[in-house]
C-alpha positions in Angstrom: 15.4 45.3 -47.5 12.4 43.7 -48.3 14.0 40.0 -48.5 15.6 40.6 -45.2 12.3 41.5 -43.4 10.8 38.6 -45.0 13.7 36.1 -43.4 13.2 38.0 -40.1 9.5 37.0 -40.3 9.9 33.5 -41.3 12.5 32.7 -39.0 10.2 34.2 -36.1 7.4 32.2 -37.2 9.3 28.9 -37.6 10.7 30.0 -33.9 7.2 30.2 -32.5 5.7 26.9 -34.4 8.6 24.9 -33.3 8.9 25.6 -29.7 5.1 25.3 -28.8 4.1 25.5 -25.3 6.3 22.6 -23.8 3.9 22.2 -20.2 0.9 21.3 -23.0 2.8 18.2 -24.1 2.7 14.8 -21.7 6.5 15.0 -21.1 6.1 18.9 -20.1 3.2 17.8 -17.4 5.6 14.9 -16.0 8.6 17.3 -15.6 6.6 19.9 -14.0 4.9 16.8 -11.4 8.2 15.6 -10.9 9.4 19.3 -9.8 6.5 19.8 -7.6 7.2 16.4 -6.1 10.8 17.1 -5.4 10.0 20.7 -4.3 7.3 19.0 -1.6 9.7 16.6 -0.7 12.5 18.6 0.2 10.2 21.1 2.0 9.1 18.3 4.2 12.4 16.7 4.7 13.8 20.3 5.9 11.0 20.7 8.2 11.2 17.3 9.7 14.8 18.2 10.4 14.0 21.5 12.1 11.6 19.4 14.2 14.1 16.8 15.1 16.8 19.0 16.4 14.8 21.8 17.9 13.3 19.6 20.3 14.9 18.2 23.5 16.0 14.9 21.7 19.2 14.7 23.7 20.0 11.1 26.1 20.0 11.7 29.8 23.1 11.6 31.2 23.5 8.2 33.1 26.2 7.0 35.7 28.7 4.4 34.4 28.0 1.2 36.4 30.5 -1.7 37.6 31.1 -4.3 34.8 29.6 -7.8 35.3 32.1 -10.2 35.4 30.7 -14.1 34.8 32.6 -17.2 35.7 31.2 -19.3 33.0 32.8 -19.7 29.6 30.4 -19.0 26.8 32.4 -19.4 23.8 31.7 -21.2 20.9 30.9 -24.8 20.8 32.7 -27.3 18.5 30.4 -29.1 16.1 32.3 -31.8 14.8 30.8 -34.7 12.3 30.0 -36.9 15.0 32.7 -39.8 14.2 34.7 -38.9 17.4 31.1 -39.3 19.8 30.1 -42.9 18.3 28.1 -45.0 21.0 28.8 -48.6 21.0 25.4 -50.7 21.9 27.4 -53.8 23.3 30.8 -52.7 24.6 
């Protein structure tokens, strides 16, 4: 019985010493800061979405207009190497 009691005490002491307070380590502080950052940003995003969708953000209805037809051809122009547009000086 005494050995079992001593083993439980040693096991409890070892578990307490090994775990420590994880929030006091550098990594624990970084994880906590990141958790606060994620919570803050997600809350801000939800607030922004509510503000965006709750207001009068609908576009006004416009009447369709007649299509405008132009008679000029405005397609892509061919750009060659300049060989066919040679200018002769004397002839």
